[in-house]
mmCIF file of the N, C-alpha and C atoms, coordinates in Angstrom:
data_MODEL
# 
_entry.id   MODEL 
# 
loop_
_atom_site.group_PDB 
_atom_site.id 
_atom_site.type_symbol 
_atom_site.label_atom_id 
_atom_site.label_alt_id 
_atom_site.label_comp_id 
_atom_site.label_asym_id 
_atom_site.label_entity_id 
_atom_site.label_seq_id 
_atom_site.pdbx_PDB_ins_code 
_atom_site.Cartn_x 
_atom_site.Cartn_y 
_atom_site.Cartn_z 
_atom_site.occupancy 
_atom_site.B_iso_or_equiv 
_atom_site.pdbx_formal_charge 
_atom_site.auth_seq_id 
_atom_site.auth_comp_id 
_atom_site.auth_asym_id 
_atom_site.auth_atom_id 
_atom_site.pdbx_PDB_model_num 
ATOM 1   N N  . MET A 1 1  ? 7.840  -18.620 -18.145 1.00 0.00 ? 1  MET A N  1 
ATOM 2   C CA . MET A 1 1  ? 7.311  -17.472 -18.826 1.00 0.00 ? 1  MET A CA 1 
ATOM 3   C C  . MET A 1 1  ? 6.984  -17.888 -20.250 1.00 0.00 ? 1  MET A C  1 
ATOM 4   N N  . LEU A 1 2  ? 5.822  -17.497 -20.699 1.00 0.00 ? 2  LEU A N  1 
ATOM 5   C CA . LEU A 1 2  ? 5.418  -17.756 -22.085 1.00 0.00 ? 2  LEU A CA 1 
ATOM 6   C C  . LEU A 1 2  ? 5.266  -16.439 -22.821 1.00 0.00 ? 2  LEU A C  1 
ATOM 7   N N  . VAL A 1 3  ? 5.836  -16.369 -23.986 1.00 0.00 ? 3  VAL A N  1 
ATOM 8   C CA . VAL A 1 3  ? 5.712  -15.182 -24.831 1.00 0.00 ? 3  VAL A CA 1 
ATOM 9   C C  . VAL A 1 3  ? 5.339  -15.642 -26.223 1.00 0.00 ? 3  VAL A C  1 
ATOM 10  N N  . GLY A 1 4  ? 4.530  -14.861 -26.902 1.00 0.00 ? 4  GLY A N  1 
ATOM 11  C CA . GLY A 1 4  ? 4.161  -15.217 -28.259 1.00 0.00 ? 4  GLY A CA 1 
ATOM 12  C C  . GLY A 1 4  ? 3.054  -14.330 -28.773 1.00 0.00 ? 4  GLY A C  1 
ATOM 13  N N  . PRO A 1 5  ? 2.686  -14.527 -30.019 1.00 0.00 ? 5  PRO A N  1 
ATOM 14  C CA . PRO A 1 5  ? 1.658  -13.678 -30.631 1.00 0.00 ? 5  PRO A CA 1 
ATOM 15  C C  . PRO A 1 5  ? 0.263  -14.008 -30.116 1.00 0.00 ? 5  PRO A C  1 
ATOM 16  N N  . THR A 1 6  ? -0.636 -13.082 -30.340 1.00 0.00 ? 6  THR A N  1 
ATOM 17  C CA . THR A 1 6  ? -2.034 -13.300 -30.002 1.00 0.00 ? 6  THR A CA 1 
ATOM 18  C C  . THR A 1 6  ? -2.550 -14.520 -30.749 1.00 0.00 ? 6  THR A C  1 
ATOM 19  N N  . GLY A 1 7  ? -3.259 -15.372 -30.052 1.00 0.00 ? 7  GLY A N  1 
ATOM 20  C CA . GLY A 1 7  ? -3.820 -16.567 -30.678 1.00 0.00 ? 7  GLY A CA 1 
ATOM 21  C C  . GLY A 1 7  ? -2.805 -17.679 -30.883 1.00 0.00 ? 7  GLY A C  1 
ATOM 22  N N  . GLY A 1 8  ? -1.630 -17.552 -30.268 1.00 0.00 ? 8  GLY A N  1 
ATOM 23  C CA . GLY A 1 8  ? -0.573 -18.547 -30.440 1.00 0.00 ? 8  GLY A CA 1 
ATOM 24  C C  . GLY A 1 8  ? -0.711 -19.773 -29.543 1.00 0.00 ? 8  GLY A C  1 
ATOM 25  N N  . GLY A 1 9  ? -1.673 -19.767 -28.629 1.00 0.00 ? 9  GLY A N  1 
ATOM 26  C CA . GLY A 1 9  ? -1.909 -20.927 -27.777 1.00 0.00 ? 9  GLY A CA 1 
ATOM 27  C C  . GLY A 1 9  ? -1.204 -20.880 -26.430 1.00 0.00 ? 9  GLY A C  1 
ATOM 28  N N  . LYS A 1 10 ? -0.767 -19.709 -25.985 1.00 0.00 ? 10 LYS A N  1 
ATOM 29  C CA . LYS A 1 10 ? -0.051 -19.600 -24.716 1.00 0.00 ? 10 LYS A CA 1 
ATOM 30  C C  . LYS A 1 10 ? -0.924 -20.025 -23.540 1.00 0.00 ? 10 LYS A C  1 
ATOM 31  N N  . THR A 1 11 ? -2.148 -19.551 -23.496 1.00 0.00 ? 11 THR A N  1 
ATOM 32  C CA . THR A 1 11 ? -3.045 -19.858 -22.389 1.00 0.00 ? 11 THR A CA 1 
ATOM 33  C C  . THR A 1 11 ? -3.324 -21.350 -22.314 1.00 0.00 ? 11 THR A C  1 
ATOM 34  N N  . GLN A 1 12 ? -3.663 -21.952 -23.440 1.00 0.00 ? 12 GLN A N  1 
ATOM 35  C CA . GLN A 1 12 ? -3.950 -23.380 -23.440 1.00 0.00 ? 12 GLN A CA 1 
ATOM 36  C C  . GLN A 1 12 ? -2.721 -24.209 -23.083 1.00 0.00 ? 12 GLN A C  1 
ATOM 37  N N  . THR A 1 13 ? -1.536 -23.738 -23.477 1.00 0.00 ? 13 THR A N  1 
ATOM 38  C CA . THR A 1 13 ? -0.303 -24.455 -23.181 1.00 0.00 ? 13 THR A CA 1 
ATOM 39  C C  . THR A 1 13 ? -0.050 -24.518 -21.684 1.00 0.00 ? 13 THR A C  1 
ATOM 40  N N  . TYR A 1 14 ? -0.093 -23.380 -20.987 1.00 0.00 ? 14 TYR A N  1 
ATOM 41  C CA . TYR A 1 14 ? 0.200  -23.429 -19.554 1.00 0.00 ? 14 TYR A CA 1 
ATOM 42  C C  . TYR A 1 14 ? -0.913 -24.117 -18.776 1.00 0.00 ? 14 TYR A C  1 
ATOM 43  N N  . LYS A 1 15 ? -2.161 -23.990 -19.212 1.00 0.00 ? 15 LYS A N  1 
ATOM 44  C CA . LYS A 1 15 ? -3.247 -24.680 -18.515 1.00 0.00 ? 15 LYS A CA 1 
ATOM 45  C C  . LYS A 1 15 ? -3.128 -26.191 -18.660 1.00 0.00 ? 15 LYS A C  1 
ATOM 46  N N  . MET A 1 16 ? -2.814 -26.666 -19.864 1.00 0.00 ? 16 MET A N  1 
ATOM 47  C CA . MET A 1 16 ? -2.684 -28.101 -20.077 1.00 0.00 ? 16 MET A CA 1 
ATOM 48  C C  . MET A 1 16 ? -1.482 -28.658 -19.312 1.00 0.00 ? 16 MET A C  1 
ATOM 49  N N  . LEU A 1 17 ? -0.359 -27.947 -19.330 1.00 0.00 ? 17 LEU A N  1 
ATOM 50  C CA . LEU A 1 17 ? 0.828  -28.390 -18.601 1.00 0.00 ? 17 LEU A CA 1 
ATOM 51  C C  . LEU A 1 17 ? 0.554  -28.446 -17.094 1.00 0.00 ? 17 LEU A C  1 
ATOM 52  N N  . ALA A 1 18 ? -0.103 -27.420 -16.554 1.00 0.00 ? 18 ALA A N  1 
ATOM 53  C CA . ALA A 1 18 ? -0.438 -27.404 -15.128 1.00 0.00 ? 18 ALA A CA 1 
ATOM 54  C C  . ALA A 1 18 ? -1.379 -28.552 -14.781 1.00 0.00 ? 18 ALA A C  1 
ATOM 55  N N  . HIS A 1 19 ? -2.358 -28.809 -15.630 1.00 0.00 ? 19 HIS A N  1 
ATOM 56  C CA . HIS A 1 19 ? -3.298 -29.915 -15.393 1.00 0.00 ? 19 HIS A CA 1 
ATOM 57  C C  . HIS A 1 19 ? -2.583 -31.263 -15.426 1.00 0.00 ? 19 HIS A C  1 
ATOM 58  N N  . ALA A 1 20 ? -1.718 -31.455 -16.415 1.00 0.00 ? 20 ALA A N  1 
ATOM 59  C CA . ALA A 1 20 ? -0.994 -32.725 -16.544 1.00 0.00 ? 20 ALA A CA 1 
ATOM 60  C C  . ALA A 1 20 ? -0.065 -32.955 -15.350 1.00 0.00 ? 20 ALA A C  1 
ATOM 61  N N  . MET A 1 21 ? 0.652  -31.914 -14.928 1.00 0.00 ? 21 MET A N  1 
ATOM 62  C CA . MET A 1 21 ? 1.562  -32.072 -13.796 1.00 0.00 ? 21 MET A CA 1 
ATOM 63  C C  . MET A 1 21 ? 0.797  -32.250 -12.486 1.00 0.00 ? 21 MET A C  1 
ATOM 64  N N  . SER A 1 22 ? -0.356 -31.600 -12.339 1.00 0.00 ? 22 SER A N  1 
ATOM 65  C CA . SER A 1 22 ? -1.176 -31.769 -11.139 1.00 0.00 ? 22 SER A CA 1 
ATOM 66  C C  . SER A 1 22 ? -1.761 -33.173 -11.079 1.00 0.00 ? 22 SER A C  1 
ATOM 67  N N  . ALA A 1 23 ? -2.047 -33.771 -12.251 1.00 0.00 ? 23 ALA A N  1 
ATOM 68  C CA . ALA A 1 23 ? -2.591 -35.122 -12.287 1.00 0.00 ? 23 ALA A CA 1 
ATOM 69  C C  . ALA A 1 23 ? -1.576 -36.146 -11.781 1.00 0.00 ? 23 ALA A C  1 
ATOM 70  N N  . LEU A 1 24 ? -0.296 -35.815 -11.803 1.00 0.00 ? 24 LEU A N  1 
ATOM 71  C CA . LEU A 1 24 ? 0.754  -36.701 -11.318 1.00 0.00 ? 24 LEU A CA 1 
ATOM 72  C C  . LEU A 1 24 ? 0.986  -36.562 -9.816  1.00 0.00 ? 24 LEU A C  1 
ATOM 73  N N  . LYS A 1 25 ? 0.190  -35.726 -9.149  1.00 0.00 ? 25 LYS A N  1 
ATOM 74  C CA . LYS A 1 25 ? 0.348  -35.482 -7.715  1.00 0.00 ? 25 LYS A CA 1 
ATOM 75  C C  . LYS A 1 25 ? 0.347  -36.811 -6.960  1.00 0.00 ? 25 LYS A C  1 
ATOM 76  N N  . GLY A 1 26 ? 1.305  -36.964 -6.083  1.00 0.00 ? 26 GLY A N  1 
ATOM 77  C CA . GLY A 1 26 ? 1.395  -38.196 -5.307  1.00 0.00 ? 26 GLY A CA 1 
ATOM 78  C C  . GLY A 1 26 ? 2.316  -39.226 -5.934  1.00 0.00 ? 26 GLY A C  1 
ATOM 79  N N  . GLN A 1 27 ? 2.741  -39.015 -7.157  1.00 0.00 ? 27 GLN A N  1 
ATOM 80  C CA . GLN A 1 27 ? 3.656  -39.931 -7.844  1.00 0.00 ? 27 GLN A CA 1 
ATOM 81  C C  . GLN A 1 27 ? 5.024  -39.263 -7.911  1.00 0.00 ? 27 GLN A C  1 
ATOM 82  N N  . GLY A 1 28 ? 5.899  -39.657 -7.045  1.00 0.00 ? 28 GLY A N  1 
ATOM 83  C CA . GLY A 1 28 ? 7.227  -39.038 -7.036  1.00 0.00 ? 28 GLY A CA 1 
ATOM 84  C C  . GLY A 1 28 ? 7.188  -37.684 -6.357  1.00 0.00 ? 28 GLY A C  1 
ATOM 85  N N  . ASP A 1 29 ? 7.852  -36.717 -6.937  1.00 0.00 ? 29 ASP A N  1 
ATOM 86  C CA . ASP A 1 29 ? 7.969  -35.391 -6.333  1.00 0.00 ? 29 ASP A CA 1 
ATOM 87  C C  . ASP A 1 29 ? 6.941  -34.395 -6.857  1.00 0.00 ? 29 ASP A C  1 
ATOM 88  N N  . TYR A 1 30 ? 5.902  -34.862 -7.540  1.00 0.00 ? 30 TYR A N  1 
ATOM 89  C CA . TYR A 1 30 ? 4.936  -33.940 -8.139  1.00 0.00 ? 30 TYR A CA 1 
ATOM 90  C C  . TYR A 1 30 ? 3.946  -33.438 -7.103  1.00 0.00 ? 30 TYR A C  1 
ATOM 91  N N  . GLN A 1 31 ? 3.559  -32.173 -7.246  1.00 0.00 ? 31 GLN A N  1 
ATOM 92  C CA . GLN A 1 31 ? 2.569  -31.540 -6.391  1.00 0.00 ? 31 GLN A CA 1 
ATOM 93  C C  . GLN A 1 31 ? 1.586  -30.791 -7.279  1.00 0.00 ? 31 GLN A C  1 
ATOM 94  N N  . LYS A 1 32 ? 0.495  -30.316 -6.664  1.00 0.00 ? 32 LYS A N  1 
ATOM 95  C CA . LYS A 1 32 ? -0.460 -29.517 -7.423  1.00 0.00 ? 32 LYS A CA 1 
ATOM 96  C C  . LYS A 1 32 ? 0.245  -28.266 -7.948  1.00 0.00 ? 32 LYS A C  1 
ATOM 97  N N  . VAL A 1 33 ? -0.030 -27.904 -9.177  1.00 0.00 ? 33 VAL A N  1 
ATOM 98  C CA . VAL A 1 33 ? 0.611  -26.761 -9.824  1.00 0.00 ? 33 VAL A CA 1 
ATOM 99  C C  . VAL A 1 33 ? -0.291 -25.536 -9.723  1.00 0.00 ? 33 VAL A C  1 
ATOM 100 N N  . TRP A 1 34 ? 0.297  -24.424 -9.291  1.00 0.00 ? 34 TRP A N  1 
ATOM 101 C CA . TRP A 1 34 ? -0.390 -23.135 -9.234  1.00 0.00 ? 34 TRP A CA 1 
ATOM 102 C C  . TRP A 1 34 ? 0.294  -22.210 -10.220 1.00 0.00 ? 34 TRP A C  1 
ATOM 103 N N  . TYR A 1 35 ? -0.459 -21.350 -10.854 1.00 0.00 ? 35 TYR A N  1 
ATOM 104 C CA . TYR A 1 35 ? 0.144  -20.379 -11.752 1.00 0.00 ? 35 TYR A CA 1 
ATOM 105 C C  . TYR A 1 35 ? -0.414 -18.999 -11.458 1.00 0.00 ? 35 TYR A C  1 
ATOM 106 N N  . HIS A 1 36 ? 0.412  -17.999 -11.737 1.00 0.00 ? 36 HIS A N  1 
ATOM 107 C CA . HIS A 1 36 ? 0.061  -16.600 -11.497 1.00 0.00 ? 36 HIS A CA 1 
ATOM 108 C C  . HIS A 1 36 ? 0.187  -15.855 -12.810 1.00 0.00 ? 36 HIS A C  1 
ATOM 109 N N  . ILE A 1 37 ? -0.839 -15.114 -13.156 1.00 0.00 ? 37 ILE A N  1 
ATOM 110 C CA . ILE A 1 37 ? -0.854 -14.380 -14.417 1.00 0.00 ? 37 ILE A CA 1 
ATOM 111 C C  . ILE A 1 37 ? -0.581 -12.911 -14.124 1.00 0.00 ? 37 ILE A C  1 
ATOM 112 N N  . LEU A 1 38 ? 0.343  -12.348 -14.878 1.00 0.00 ? 38 LEU A N  1 
ATOM 113 C CA . LEU A 1 38 ? 0.725  -10.956 -14.688 1.00 0.00 ? 38 LEU A CA 1 
ATOM 114 C C  . LEU A 1 38 ? 0.955  -10.324 -16.050 1.00 0.00 ? 38 LEU A C  1 
ATOM 115 N N  . ASN A 1 39 ? 0.332  -9.176  -16.271 1.00 0.00 ? 39 ASN A N  1 
ATOM 116 C CA . ASN A 1 39 ? 0.541  -8.424  -17.502 1.00 0.00 ? 39 ASN A CA 1 
ATOM 117 C C  . ASN A 1 39 ? 1.512  -7.294  -17.198 1.00 0.00 ? 39 ASN A C  1 
ATOM 118 N N  . PRO A 1 40 ? 2.796  -7.456  -17.530 1.00 0.00 ? 40 PRO A N  1 
ATOM 119 C CA . PRO A 1 40 ? 3.780  -6.450  -17.161 1.00 0.00 ? 40 PRO A CA 1 
ATOM 120 C C  . PRO A 1 40 ? 3.609  -5.117  -17.884 1.00 0.00 ? 40 PRO A C  1 
ATOM 121 N N  . LYS A 1 41 ? 2.827  -5.094  -18.946 1.00 0.00 ? 41 LYS A N  1 
ATOM 122 C CA . LYS A 1 41 ? 2.629  -3.836  -19.669 1.00 0.00 ? 41 LYS A CA 1 
ATOM 123 C C  . LYS A 1 41 ? 1.665  -2.905  -18.939 1.00 0.00 ? 41 LYS A C  1 
ATOM 124 N N  . SER A 1 42 ? 0.943  -3.438  -17.950 1.00 0.00 ? 42 SER A N  1 
ATOM 125 C CA . SER A 1 42 ? -0.066 -2.637  -17.270 1.00 0.00 ? 42 SER A CA 1 
ATOM 126 C C  . SER A 1 42 ? 0.485  -1.870  -16.074 1.00 0.00 ? 42 SER A C  1 
ATOM 127 N N  . ILE A 1 43 ? 1.777  -2.072  -15.727 1.00 0.00 ? 43 ILE A N  1 
ATOM 128 C CA . ILE A 1 43 ? 2.370  -1.410  -14.571 1.00 0.00 ? 43 ILE A CA 1 
ATOM 129 C C  . ILE A 1 43 ? 3.758  -0.874  -14.938 1.00 0.00 ? 43 ILE A C  1 
ATOM 130 N N  . THR A 1 44 ? 4.299  -0.028  -14.074 1.00 0.00 ? 44 THR A N  1 
ATOM 131 C CA . THR A 1 44 ? 5.629  0.528   -14.324 1.00 0.00 ? 44 THR A CA 1 
ATOM 132 C C  . THR A 1 44 ? 6.704  -0.497  -13.966 1.00 0.00 ? 44 THR A C  1 
ATOM 133 N N  . MET A 1 45 ? 7.937  -0.254  -14.414 1.00 0.00 ? 45 MET A N  1 
ATOM 134 C CA . MET A 1 45 ? 9.054  -1.162  -14.101 1.00 0.00 ? 45 MET A CA 1 
ATOM 135 C C  . MET A 1 45 ? 9.303  -1.207  -12.592 1.00 0.00 ? 45 MET A C  1 
ATOM 136 N N  . GLU A 1 46 ? 9.161  -0.087  -11.930 1.00 0.00 ? 46 GLU A N  1 
ATOM 137 C CA . GLU A 1 46 ? 9.370  -0.051  -10.480 1.00 0.00 ? 46 GLU A CA 1 
ATOM 138 C C  . GLU A 1 46 ? 8.296  -0.859  -9.756  1.00 0.00 ? 46 GLU A C  1 
ATOM 139 N N  . GLN A 1 47 ? 7.059  -0.784  -10.227 1.00 0.00 ? 47 GLN A N  1 
ATOM 140 C CA . GLN A 1 47 ? 6.001  -1.583  -9.615  1.00 0.00 ? 47 GLN A CA 1 
ATOM 141 C C  . GLN A 1 47 ? 6.225  -3.070  -9.871  1.00 0.00 ? 47 GLN A C  1 
ATOM 142 N N  . LEU A 1 48 ? 6.784  -3.405  -11.012 1.00 0.00 ? 48 LEU A N  1 
ATOM 143 C CA . LEU A 1 48 ? 7.021  -4.805  -11.358 1.00 0.00 ? 48 LEU A CA 1 
ATOM 144 C C  . LEU A 1 48 ? 8.184  -5.394  -10.576 1.00 0.00 ? 48 LEU A C  1 
ATOM 145 N N  . TYR A 1 49 ? 9.331  -4.716  -10.560 1.00 0.00 ? 49 TYR A N  1 
ATOM 146 C CA . TYR A 1 49 ? 10.543 -5.273  -9.953  1.00 0.00 ? 49 TYR A CA 1 
ATOM 147 C C  . TYR A 1 49 ? 10.860 -4.723  -8.567  1.00 0.00 ? 49 TYR A C  1 
ATOM 148 N N  . GLY A 1 50 ? 10.371 -3.548  -8.238  1.00 0.00 ? 50 GLY A N  1 
ATOM 149 C CA . GLY A 1 50 ? 10.688 -2.913  -6.964  1.00 0.00 ? 50 GLY A CA 1 
ATOM 150 C C  . GLY A 1 50 ? 11.626 -1.743  -7.168  1.00 0.00 ? 50 GLY A C  1 
ATOM 151 N N  . GLY A 1 51 ? 11.831 -0.970  -6.112  1.00 0.00 ? 51 GLY A N  1 
ATOM 152 C CA . GLY A 1 51 ? 12.710 0.175   -6.212  1.00 0.00 ? 51 GLY A CA 1 
ATOM 153 C C  . GLY A 1 51 ? 12.815 0.913   -4.896  1.00 0.00 ? 51 GLY A C  1 
ATOM 154 N N  . LEU A 1 52 ? 13.685 1.908   -4.879  1.00 0.00 ? 52 LEU A N  1 
ATOM 155 C CA . LEU A 1 52 ? 13.888 2.718   -3.684  1.00 0.00 ? 52 LEU A CA 1 
ATOM 156 C C  . LEU A 1 52 ? 12.860 3.845   -3.614  1.00 0.00 ? 52 LEU A C  1 
ATOM 157 N N  . ASP A 1 53 ? 12.333 4.050   -2.438  1.00 0.00 ? 53 ASP A N  1 
ATOM 158 C CA . ASP A 1 53 ? 11.446 5.189   -2.193  1.00 0.00 ? 53 ASP A CA 1 
ATOM 159 C C  . ASP A 1 53 ? 12.339 6.425   -2.055  1.00 0.00 ? 53 ASP A C  1 
ATOM 160 N N  . PRO A 1 54 ? 12.174 7.433   -2.918  1.00 0.00 ? 54 PRO A N  1 
ATOM 161 C CA . PRO A 1 54 ? 13.060 8.602   -2.878  1.00 0.00 ? 54 PRO A CA 1 
ATOM 162 C C  . PRO A 1 54 ? 12.996 9.376   -1.559  1.00 0.00 ? 54 PRO A C  1 
ATOM 163 N N  . ALA A 1 55 ? 11.871 9.341   -0.890  1.00 0.00 ? 55 ALA A N  1 
ATOM 164 C CA . ALA A 1 55 ? 11.722 10.115  0.351   1.00 0.00 ? 55 ALA A CA 1 
ATOM 165 C C  . ALA A 1 55 ? 12.426 9.447   1.529   1.00 0.00 ? 55 ALA A C  1 
ATOM 166 N N  . THR A 1 56 ? 12.376 8.118   1.597   1.00 0.00 ? 56 THR A N  1 
ATOM 167 C CA . THR A 1 56 ? 12.902 7.411   2.773   1.00 0.00 ? 56 THR A CA 1 
ATOM 168 C C  . THR A 1 56 ? 14.126 6.549   2.464   1.00 0.00 ? 56 THR A C  1 
ATOM 169 N N  . SER A 1 57 ? 14.471 6.385   1.201   1.00 0.00 ? 57 SER A N  1 
ATOM 170 C CA . SER A 1 57 ? 15.559 5.486   0.769   1.00 0.00 ? 57 SER A CA 1 
ATOM 171 C C  . SER A 1 57 ? 15.305 4.044   1.217   1.00 0.00 ? 57 SER A C  1 
ATOM 172 N N  . GLU A 1 58 ? 14.055 3.697   1.363   1.00 0.00 ? 58 GLU A N  1 
ATOM 173 C CA . GLU A 1 58 ? 13.670 2.338   1.752   1.00 0.00 ? 58 GLU A CA 1 
ATOM 174 C C  . GLU A 1 58 ? 13.309 1.551   0.500   1.00 0.00 ? 58 GLU A C  1 
ATOM 175 N N  . TRP A 1 59 ? 13.703 0.281   0.453   1.00 0.00 ? 59 TRP A N  1 
ATOM 176 C CA . TRP A 1 59 ? 13.409 -0.572  -0.690  1.00 0.00 ? 59 TRP A CA 1 
ATOM 177 C C  . TRP A 1 59 ? 11.978 -1.081  -0.598  1.00 0.00 ? 59 TRP A C  1 
ATOM 178 N N  . ASN A 1 60 ? 11.245 -1.021  -1.695  1.00 0.00 ? 60 ASN A N  1 
ATOM 179 C CA . ASN A 1 60 ? 9.902  -1.584  -1.788  1.00 0.00 ? 60 ASN A CA 1 
ATOM 180 C C  . ASN A 1 60 ? 9.932  -2.700  -2.817  1.00 0.00 ? 60 ASN A C  1 
ATOM 181 N N  . ASP A 1 61 ? 9.511  -3.898  -2.418  1.00 0.00 ? 61 ASP A N  1 
ATOM 182 C CA . ASP A 1 61 ? 9.468  -5.022  -3.351  1.00 0.00 ? 61 ASP A CA 1 
ATOM 183 C C  . ASP A 1 61 ? 8.415  -4.778  -4.418  1.00 0.00 ? 61 ASP A C  1 
ATOM 184 N N  . GLY A 1 62 ? 8.685  -5.274  -5.607  1.00 0.00 ? 62 GLY A N  1 
ATOM 185 C CA . GLY A 1 62 ? 7.729  -5.183  -6.697  1.00 0.00 ? 62 GLY A CA 1 
ATOM 186 C C  . GLY A 1 62 ? 6.822  -6.403  -6.733  1.00 0.00 ? 62 GLY A C  1 
ATOM 187 N N  . ILE A 1 63 ? 5.851  -6.362  -7.606  1.00 0.00 ? 63 ILE A N  1 
ATOM 188 C CA . ILE A 1 63 ? 4.876  -7.448  -7.712  1.00 0.00 ? 63 ILE A CA 1 
ATOM 189 C C  . ILE A 1 63 ? 5.549  -8.768  -8.087  1.00 0.00 ? 63 ILE A C  1 
ATOM 190 N N  . ALA A 1 64 ? 6.528  -8.739  -8.998  1.00 0.00 ? 64 ALA A N  1 
ATOM 191 C CA . ALA A 1 64 ? 7.196  -9.967  -9.414  1.00 0.00 ? 64 ALA A CA 1 
ATOM 192 C C  . ALA A 1 64 ? 7.938  -10.596 -8.242  1.00 0.00 ? 64 ALA A C  1 
ATOM 193 N N  . ALA A 1 65 ? 8.630  -9.794  -7.441  1.00 0.00 ? 65 ALA A N  1 
ATOM 194 C CA . ALA A 1 65 ? 9.361  -10.306 -6.289  1.00 0.00 ? 65 ALA A CA 1 
ATOM 195 C C  . ALA A 1 65 ? 8.400  -10.925 -5.274  1.00 0.00 ? 65 ALA A C  1 
ATOM 196 N N  . ILE A 1 66 ? 7.275  -10.293 -5.068  1.00 0.00 ? 66 ILE A N  1 
ATOM 197 C CA . ILE A 1 66 ? 6.277  -10.811 -4.113  1.00 0.00 ? 66 ILE A CA 1 
ATOM 198 C C  . ILE A 1 66 ? 5.699  -12.129 -4.620  1.00 0.00 ? 66 ILE A C  1 
ATOM 199 N N  . LEU A 1 67 ? 5.380  -12.205 -5.913  1.00 0.00 ? 67 LEU A N  1 
ATOM 200 C CA . LEU A 1 67 ? 4.829  -13.442 -6.464  1.00 0.00 ? 67 LEU A CA 1 
ATOM 201 C C  . LEU A 1 67 ? 5.839  -14.603 -6.383  1.00 0.00 ? 67 LEU A C  1 
ATOM 202 N N  . VAL A 1 68 ? 7.099  -14.324 -6.667  1.00 0.00 ? 68 VAL A N  1 
ATOM 203 C CA . VAL A 1 68 ? 8.124  -15.365 -6.592  1.00 0.00 ? 68 VAL A CA 1 
ATOM 204 C C  . VAL A 1 68 ? 8.290  -15.826 -5.140  1.00 0.00 ? 68 VAL A C  1 
ATOM 205 N N  . ALA A 1 69 ? 8.288  -14.905 -4.188  1.00 0.00 ? 69 ALA A N  1 
ATOM 206 C CA . ALA A 1 69 ? 8.416  -15.270 -2.775  1.00 0.00 ? 69 ALA A CA 1 
ATOM 207 C C  . ALA A 1 69 ? 7.233  -16.136 -2.338  1.00 0.00 ? 69 ALA A C  1 
ATOM 208 N N  . GLU A 1 70 ? 6.023  -15.767 -2.744  1.00 0.00 ? 70 GLU A N  1 
ATOM 209 C CA . GLU A 1 70 ? 4.835  -16.543 -2.383  1.00 0.00 ? 70 GLU A CA 1 
ATOM 210 C C  . GLU A 1 70 ? 4.881  -17.947 -3.017  1.00 0.00 ? 70 GLU A C  1 
ATOM 211 N N  . ALA A 1 71 ? 5.306  -18.015 -4.270  1.00 0.00 ? 71 ALA A N  1 
ATOM 212 C CA . ALA A 1 71 ? 5.338  -19.293 -4.973  1.00 0.00 ? 71 ALA A CA 1 
ATOM 213 C C  . ALA A 1 71 ? 6.397  -20.222 -4.389  1.00 0.00 ? 71 ALA A C  1 
ATOM 214 N N  . SER A 1 72 ? 7.489  -19.662 -3.876  1.00 0.00 ? 72 SER A N  1 
ATOM 215 C CA . SER A 1 72 ? 8.559  -20.511 -3.340  1.00 0.00 ? 72 SER A CA 1 
ATOM 216 C C  . SER A 1 72 ? 8.260  -21.034 -1.947  1.00 0.00 ? 72 SER A C  1 
ATOM 217 N N  . LYS A 1 73 ? 7.229  -20.515 -1.287  1.00 0.00 ? 73 LYS A N  1 
ATOM 218 C CA . LYS A 1 73 ? 6.849  -21.008 0.044   1.00 0.00 ? 73 LYS A CA 1 
ATOM 219 C C  . LYS A 1 73 ? 6.389  -22.455 -0.010  1.00 0.00 ? 73 LYS A C  1 
ATOM 220 N N  . ASP A 1 74 ? 5.701  -22.828 -1.090  1.00 0.00 ? 74 ASP A N  1 
ATOM 221 C CA . ASP A 1 74 ? 5.208  -24.201 -1.209  1.00 0.00 ? 74 ASP A CA 1 
ATOM 222 C C  . ASP A 1 74 ? 6.371  -25.154 -1.414  1.00 0.00 ? 74 ASP A C  1 
# 
């Protein structure tokens, strides 16, 4: 996770790191790097992390949980 002020270089930092680590693919345990961008301010906490449906008491996964599950498949 990267946090910082506007214009602080967050985007360039993760892109350069992903490119550098992807360039090492095939050398040791390195693989192609994928990244997922999420703006947590654009959704509610329940949408981000998940929560119980009040009508059915069923758990619904949030976007962060789904992204982590997808990323860990590789």
